C-alpha positions in Angstrom: 14.8 73.9 13.5 14.5 73.4 9.8 17.4 74.2 7.6 16.8 76.8 4.9 18.0 76.0 1.4 19.8 79.0 -0.3 19.7 79.4 -4.0 23.0 78.8 -5.8 25.2 81.8 -5.7 23.5 83.4 -2.6 26.0 83.8 0.2 25.2 84.6 3.9 27.4 87.5 4.9 28.3 89.0 8.3 26.5 92.1 9.4 28.2 95.2 8.1 30.2 93.4 5.4 29.0 95.7 2.6 29.5 94.7 -1.0 33.2 94.1 -1.4 32.6 92.7 -4.9 30.5 95.7 -6.2 33.4 97.2 -8.1 33.4 94.3 -10.5 30.2 95.7 -12.0 32.0 98.9 -12.7 34.8 97.1 -14.5 32.1 95.2 -16.5 30.4 98.5 -17.4 33.7 99.9 -18.7 34.2 96.7 -20.8 30.7 97.0 -22.3 31.3 100.6 -23.2 34.6 99.6 -24.9 32.9 96.8 -26.9 30.1 99.2 -27.9 32.6 101.8 -29.3 34.9 99.4 -31.0 33.0 99.3 -34.3 33.5 103.0 -34.6 37.2 102.8 -34.0 39.4 103.2 -37.1 40.6 100.1 -38.7 38.4 97.6 -36.9 36.2 95.5 -39.2 36.0 92.2 -37.4 38.5 89.4 -37.3 39.4 89.9 -41.0 41.3 93.1 -40.1 45.0 93.2 -40.8 45.7 93.7 -37.1 43.5 92.3 -34.4 41.9 95.0 -32.3 43.8 94.6 -29.0 41.3 96.7 -27.1 38.7 94.0 -27.6 40.7 91.4 -25.5 40.6 93.1 -22.1 37.1 94.4 -22.8 35.9 90.8 -23.3 37.5 89.8 -20.0 36.1 92.8 -18.2 32.5 92.1 -19.2 32.8 88.6 -17.6 34.0 89.9 -14.2 30.6 89.8 -12.5 30.5 86.0 -13.1 33.0 85.6 -10.2 31.3 88.1 -7.9 30.0 85.4 -5.6 33.4 83.8 -5.4 35.0 87.2 -4.5 32.4 88.1 -2.0 32.7 84.8 -0.2 36.4 85.2 0.2 36.2 88.8 1.2 33.5 88.6 3.9 35.3 85.7 5.5 38.4 87.8 6.0 39.0 90.4 8.7 37.7 93.9 7.7 41.2 95.3 7.2 42.1 92.5 4.7 38.9 92.4 2.6 40.0 94.7 -0.1 43.4 92.9 -0.6 41.7 89.5 -0.6 39.1 90.6 -3.2 41.8 92.2 -5.3 44.0 89.1 -5.1 41.2 86.8 -6.3 40.3 89.1 -9.2 43.9 89.7 -10.2 44.7 86.0 -10.3 41.6 85.3 -12.3 42.2 88.2 -14.7 45.8 87.2 -15.3 44.8 83.8 -16.6 41.9 85.2 -18.7 43.9 88.0 -20.3 46.5 85.5 -21.5 43.8 83.1 -22.8 41.9 86.0 -24.5 45.0 87.1 -26.4 45.7 83.6 -27.6 42.1 83.1 -28.6 41.9 86.4 -30.3 45.1 85.8 -32.3 43.8 82.3 -33.2 40.4 83.7 -34.4 42.2 86.4 -36.4 44.5 83.8 -38.0 41.6 81.5 -38.8 39.6 84.4 -40.3 42.5 85.2 -42.5 42.8 81.6 -43.7 39.1 80.7 -44.3 37.3 84.0 -44.1 35.4 85.7 -41.3 32.1 83.9 -42.0 33.7 80.4 -42.0 35.6 81.4 -38.8 32.4 82.2 -37.1 30.8 78.9 -38.3 33.8 76.9 -37.0 33.9 78.7 -33.7 30.1 78.1 -33.2 30.4 74.4 -33.9 33.3 74.1 -31.5 31.6 76.0 -28.7 28.4 74.1 -29.0 30.2 70.7 -29.2 32.3 71.7 -26.1 29.1 71.9 -24.0 28.8 68.1 -24.2 32.3 67.2 -23.0 33.0 65.9 -19.5 35.8 68.4 -19.1 33.4 71.2 -19.7 31.0 69.9 -17.1 33.8 69.4 -14.5 35.3 72.8 -15.1 31.9 74.5 -14.9 31.2 72.9 -11.5 34.7 74.0 -10.3 33.9 77.6 -11.2 31.6 77.6 -8.1 34.6 77.1 -5.8 34.8 79.1 -2.6 37.8 80.2 -0.5 37.9 81.1 3.2 41.4 82.8 3.4 43.8 82.4 6.3 43.5 85.1 8.9 47.1 86.2 8.5 47.2 89.0 6.0 50.3 87.9 4.1 49.1 84.3 3.8 45.6 85.6 2.9 47.1 87.6 0.0 49.0 84.7 -1.3 46.1 82.3 -0.9 43.6 84.6 -2.6 45.9 85.2 -5.6 46.5 81.5 -6.0 42.8 80.8 -5.7 42.1 83.4 -8.4 44.6 81.7 -10.8 42.9 78.3 -10.2 39.5 79.9 -10.6 40.7 81.5 -13.8 42.0 78.3 -15.2 38.7 76.5 -14.6 36.7 79.4 -16.1 38.9 79.4 -19.2 38.4 75.7 -19.7 34.7 76.1 -19.2 34.1 79.3 -21.3 37.1 79.5 -23.6 35.2 78.3 -26.6 32.5 81.0 -26.0 35.3 83.6 -25.8 36.6 82.2 -29.2 33.1 82.8 -30.7 33.2 86.4 -29.4 36.6 86.9 -31.0 35.5 85.3 -34.3 32.5 87.6 -34.4 34.9 90.6 -34.2 34.1 91.5 -30.5 30.5 92.3 -31.5 28.7 93.6 -28.4 25.5 91.7 -29.3 27.4 88.4 -29.6 29.3 89.1 -26.4 26.1 89.9 -24.5 24.5 86.7 -25.7 27.5 84.6 -24.8 27.9 86.1 -21.4 24.2 85.4 -20.8 24.8 81.7 -21.6 27.7 81.6 -19.2 25.7 83.4 -16.5 22.7 81.0 -17.0 24.7 77.8 -16.8 26.9 78.9 -13.9 24.5 80.9 -11.7 21.1 79.6 -12.5 21.6 75.9 -13.0 22.5 73.1 -10.5 25.8 71.3 -10.9 24.0 68.0 -11.8 21.9 69.6 -14.5 23.8 72.3 -16.5 21.2 72.3 -19.3 23.6 71.1 -21.9 21.1 70.8 -24.7 19.6 74.2 -24.0 22.9 76.0 -23.8 24.3 74.3 -26.9 21.2 75.2 -28.9 21.5 78.8 -27.6 25.2 78.9 -28.7 24.1 77.6 -32.2 21.5 80.3 -32.4 24.1 83.0 -31.4 26.5 81.7 -34.0 23.9 81.6 -36.7 22.9 85.2 -36.1 26.5 86.3 -36.1 27.1 84.4 -39.3 24.1 86.0 -41.0 25.3 89.5 -39.9 28.8 88.8 -41.2 27.5 87.8 -44.6 24.9 90.6 -45.0 26.7 93.5 -43.4 
């Protein structure tokens, strides 16, 4: 019998397992709607505003939720049916806890930087930082670790604990990998176009590239192009 090679991110699932991770797409959709309406909310004019727009932080985390869908699905379908929802929720909760804290810090940092050097310069610095980060060994290791999988214990209490802890570790690795991209989103004032482009880069390098070839040159050039477009928009609009 010849072994069949599965594409990265595709997961064999037991019959009748359903789609325990499908609700992540709903969360993502809510996040995209929030980012789309932010420009029309009173008092939000990018990172140069007197007060950072706090709604942008959870929205930016929400739009990235589908990136961990394969991780959540793997953990859920390898749990007894009665425990799958709790396991999926535990992984997502741990991941989101880390990301929300990081998003607040990155958002505040971007707001402060824009106040010091101006919104356009803040976008330029965030772009350079995000593109340069693609070339670091820490980025490459954390990106590979974002593909971790968990087979939880069969005991429900232990499974809840293990899934939450796994989510925190997964969130940490995702923050290390994509934190600079999130900083660029924040520097661009939570622009839905910039967010979409940055999430596309994260999706491409995590779900469409092998660990040994993360397309560092291509992704760094892509980030540079995103930043350049955001900079032009900040200057002209």
